N, C-alpha and C positions, 0 to 999 in steps of 0.2 A: 911745519907740519906736525914734527912731534909732541912740542909744546900744545900743539890745538888738539892732538888726540890725548895728552894727559890733562886738560882741560874736561874734555867731553867726559871721561872717565871718571874725574873728581866729580862732576854733576851729577851722572850717575849715580855714584855710590853714595851722595851724600841725600839723592831721590830716597835710595833704598833704605836708607838709615833712619830717614824723616818717616817715611812712611811705615818703617817698624817700630818707630818711638810712638806714632800715631795709632797703631795696631794694639801696643801694649798699652797705652792709657786706656783705648776704648774697652781692653778685655778686664783691664783694671776695673772701671766705670761697670760692667755687665758684672763682673764679680761681688762687686758691694750691693748691686740691686739683686741679686743671685740670694745673698746670704742675708739680706734682709727679709726679701720678699719667704724665702724658706722659713725664716726664724717665725714670720707671721703664721706662715701655713700651719706649722707645728703646734703653734698654739689654738689654733683653731680646729685642728683636724677632727676632734673628738665631737664636733658639733655635726658631723655627716654620717659617725656610726653610732646606730643605735641599738642597743641591747635586743636580744628574741625576747617577742612578746606577742602572745595571741595566737593568731594564724600563722605569724610569721616565726619559725621555728629556727631561723637563724639568725645570728647579728645582721643587720640591714643596712643599707646605705640610703642618705637622703639627701636632697641638695642644700637643705638649711634654710634657714628663713620660714616663711609661710608653709613652705611645702613639706608636710611631716610622711608623705606617701612614699614608697619606694617605688622609682620609675625606671622604665627599660634600659632607656641608652644614657639618662642620667647615671645610673648606678656602673652602668658599663666603663665610661670614662672616668668615673671617681673609682672604681675600681681598680683600673690599670693603672691610674695614679697611683695608690695605696701599695699594689704590685712592684711599681717603680722604686718604690722607698722602703722595700723589705716587709710588706704587709700582703702578699698574694692571697692570704686566707679568704679576705673579705670580698674579694673575685669571686671565688668558689662559694661563696656563702649565700651572693647575689644571684648566681646561679641556680644554687638550690631553692631556695625561696621561689624564684619563678618556675621551676620545674615543678615546684609541689601544686602548682596551678593549672599545670598541662591538662586538659579534659580528654575524654574518649576520641573527640574527633580532631583532636590537635589543638585546639585552640587554647592560647595562654593571655591573659590579660596582660597589657604593657603597665599596669600600677596596680600595685600591692598594698594593702593596710593592714593593721594588725588584727583588724574583723575580716578580712578575707580578700579576694581580688576584685577589683573596681571595673566594673564594664564601661567601655569608652568608645561611643560612637556605632553602637548597636556590638556586637560582635567581631571589632574589628580586631584583630591579633596584634602581638606587641610588635615593636619593631624589628627588623633581621638581625640581632646580636646576639643569640643566645647561644648559638652553636662556636663563634667567635669569643665570648665569652667564657664558656668552659673551656677550649683549647688553650689559649693564652693563660686561663689560669692554673692548667695543668703543666704547661710548660714551665711557668715560674715556680709552681710547688715541685716540680720534678716527681710527678705522681697522676698517674691516669688511671689507677684501681678504681676510683671511686665513680665514674662515670657508667661504666657498665649496667648496673640495676637500672639507669636511666635513658639507657641507648635506644631503646624503642620509642619511648615517647618523644624523645628529639626527634625522630625521625618522623614520627605524626605531625610535628610543628612544619617540617617542611611540606610535607603533603597538605597542610589545611592551606599553606600559602599557597600553594600552586592551584589549590581550588578557588581561591578567594581574590588573588592578587595577581595571578600568571595571564598574561594574553598569549596565545598558542599562535596566532596569527604571525605574532612579531618577535614571539619567544624571548618579551622582555615582561617586567613585572611594572606595576602601576599603584598609585593611591587612589582610592577614591575620594578623599579629601585632603587638603594641605595639612588640618591639624591632625593628621595620623600619621606624617611624617615626622612631626616634632617642629617644625621651621612654620609656625601655625599660620602665618599670612603671609607665605611666599607667593609673588604674583606670578612665577612660573607653574603654579599648579591654582586649580579651583578652590576658594577657601570659605565661599558661601554655599550653605546647603540647596539655596535657590537655582545656583549653577550646577547643570549636571553632566557637564563634563569630565571624562578623568585623561590623564595623561601616563604615556607611557614614562617614566621618570628616570633620571640618571642617578639620584640617589637611591631609589628603591632596588633599581636594578645591580647597582654597584653593591650597595649591603648584603643582597641575596648572593649576590656573587661570592662576596667573602663569605657567607654561610655555608655554602655548597663546597668551598675551599676548606674550610675549616671542620664541617662535618665528615668529608672527605679524608681530613688526617688524623679524625678521631676512630674512623671504620678501621682505617689501616692498622692502625697503632693499637686496635682492639683484634685483629684478624680476621676482620670480616670483609676479603679483598673483593668480593663482587658487588659489594656495597661501594667500597672506595671507588671501584672502576667506575660504578653506575653515578656516582656523584661527581669524578673528575669530568667525566664525558659531558654530564649537563652545565657543569662550570665552565668547559671550554664552550661549547654552544651559547651561552650567554654572554661570555666575553665579545664572540665574534657578533652577535646581533646588538650589544651594544654598540660597536664600531660601525656596522651597518647601518644600524636605523637613525641612532642618536647624534652620530657628529657629524657636524654640516662643514662641507670641506668648503665650500665658498666662503664663510665667515670663520673657519676654524676652530671651532668651539663645539662641546656638546650642548644641546638643547633637549629640553622636555618635549614629547611629539603627543598630539592631540591622537587619542586611539581612534576615532572615529574617522577622522579626514586622514590621519598619515601624514598630517602637515607639521614642520618644525613650531615650535611654541616659541617663538625669538626672545626670551626674555633672558637677559644674563644676569643670573642669581648665585646666591651660592651653591645652592646644587648641581650647578653647570660642571663644577670643579671635583666634586665627589669622585667620577672616575680615574682623576689623575691620583688618587690615593692606591691605588690598585695598580699604577701605572699601566691603565689600559691603553692611552693613547701611544704611540711611537714616540721615542724621546724627541725627534726633531719637531713633532706637530704639538705635543705636548707642551714644551717649551715656547714655541710660538704662541699657544693658547695663552701661557701664563705673560708673556709680553703684552699681547696685545690689549689682555682685560685686566688680569690679577694687578699686575705691578703697575697699571696704567692709570694715571689719576682722573681721567674722563670715567673710569668705570670704577674699578673697585677700590684703588688706593686713596686712602684719605690722611691726612696728618695724624690721626689717633689711631689708625689700624685700619684693617682691612674690610671693606663694609660687606653688607650681607646681600646687596642689590645693587647693580649700575647704577651711578650717578646720573649716566644717561635714560634711565628708565622714564616713563612719565609717571609712575607709582613710587618714585623715589623718594623717601621721607624720614623725619629723625623723631618722629611722634612718640612719646613716653606712652606706651600700651603696653597692660600686662593682663587686663582681664578685658572682655571674652578670652583674648589671645594676647601672645606677645608679638612684639613687631620684629619682622622680618626684611623689612622694606628697607632699609638701609643702616640701620645703626650697628655700631661694630659690637660683635656676639665675641668674646674669649673663646669659647668653644669652637666657631666658625675659623679662628685666627690659629687655633690648635690645627685644626685639619688642613687649613692652608699650608701650612708650616710642614706638613707630611709631604704635600704636591710641591713645594719648593725644593724638597730635599731630594726627592725622586728625581727633579728635574734639574738639578745643579744649579740652583739658585741660593748659594750659601749667604751672599751680603744681605737679599734681599729676608731671610730667615734672622739675620743678627739685627737688622732693622726692626723687624716682627720682635722680636723677643725683646728688645730693648723698651721699644713704645709700649707693648700692651704691660709689660713688666713692671714701668714705672707708672702708667695709668693706673692699674689695680692696686701698688702699694700706695700710693697718694691716696685713693678709696678707702685704703685699710686704715691709713693714719687719721683720715677724717672722721670714718663712720664706724670704726672697728669691724667692719665687714665690706663686703661687694655688693655690686649689681650685675642685674643678667646681662644688661648691654649699654653702650654707651653711643653718645650723639657723635658720630663720625668727623663733623666739622669743629667741634668745641670740645671734646672730650668731657663734657658734662654727662655725669651719670643719669640714667634714666630709670629703668624698672629693677626694682622696687622705687615709689617716690617717698619721698619722707615722712608720708603720714601714716606709713605702715610702721607701726611700733609695736611693742608688747605691752602686758599691764602695768609695766615701771618704766614706760615710757621710751625705751631705748629701742633706736632702730633695727627694723628686722631686715636685713640684708639678705644676700644669697651668696653661696659658697660653691657648693657642687664642682662642676667642671671646669670651672676657673682655675683650679688646681693644676690642672695640664700647663698653665704657661711655665711653671717651674721646670716642666719636661722641656719646654722650648730651650730654655735658658740653659739647661742642663747639657742639652745637644750641642749648645755653641760654645760652651765653656771647655765641657770633659769628652766631648765627640760622644755621649751618653744620650742616644736618642729614642724616646717612645713613638716607634712608628708602626706601631701594631701589626708587623709582619707576620703571617702566616706559616712561616718556614716550619719546614718537618724537623 
């Protein structure tokens, strides 16, 4: 019996040693990947930073490639990445350039050029990222003094969104059209102008929740206690409304909801997972949602990353679409995968984050080696780069790719290796 126990202990010890060796080898491979990707990113970083010009009074951020404009959420994520590598001033400049375009009603365009704001979809305002960007930039800079002159205009932006995108019946926010959300043809929304439906949206409501939290933090920092209390109360009510109306207990997932009928629009898409970024679902329910859908190969997990739409959806495809809109109906988007990594971290799925970081990091590094640039999205089943296609070249015949928020995959690898996460927390 004693010999048997010794054998058991020896096997157990050998298993642990082998596991540690495997983990060490994996970390070593991840470190090599991280170093290679980071080096490439540093070499390309200047392409997303443009000097102040014309209407844009501050250096501005562009996605690169054939996107020469400054965009709302593109700039937010690029700016946060730059802040993570010691350049937080660019997130501040992104915010100041957008703030410059706020009109007397609180409208601000989500796209700005050197010639002025560019109106898109009528007077649809920018996506809800401004207050978050201001707050996160200020935290990184350890400087909040620059916000005060712009505080009233930022409050008007919140008021404008309440007038144009808030449904008082449900206490939730909606998009009029999928392209307003940035996920241009997301089947969980209407994306053709002749489809007159609108949906109480998981992503719109969560992004606006974060805006309220951030603006509340700013108000408190500036000594505006009444505003801070009001904004926090609105944030609390919105969080409750998200769980009350958008959570489907039967399916254990967040769905968008048809505003007219109040019925779940049961499409498992990228936007279903955005509430998990703010840990809106209780721990047990959020973890179950991730197990059922995000890391399930029958839904979101593919060989080359996490899909933008469930494989089980009738509209699932990996078409190369960029004009008139980009394809969020299946392809792997690096930015969506970065956002998924935050959800995975919030709910304790570290092994799956390691897989995501290594898979996407390798995909992007291979792309950089072949093209000298990257793509917006990739075929989920083959890893083939999609938009923009090889026909997009400059005057010298050089491929015009895409950079932008793909830089955020470096942040995922930094989290895995150094426990240095970019989780976009709005902590005070």
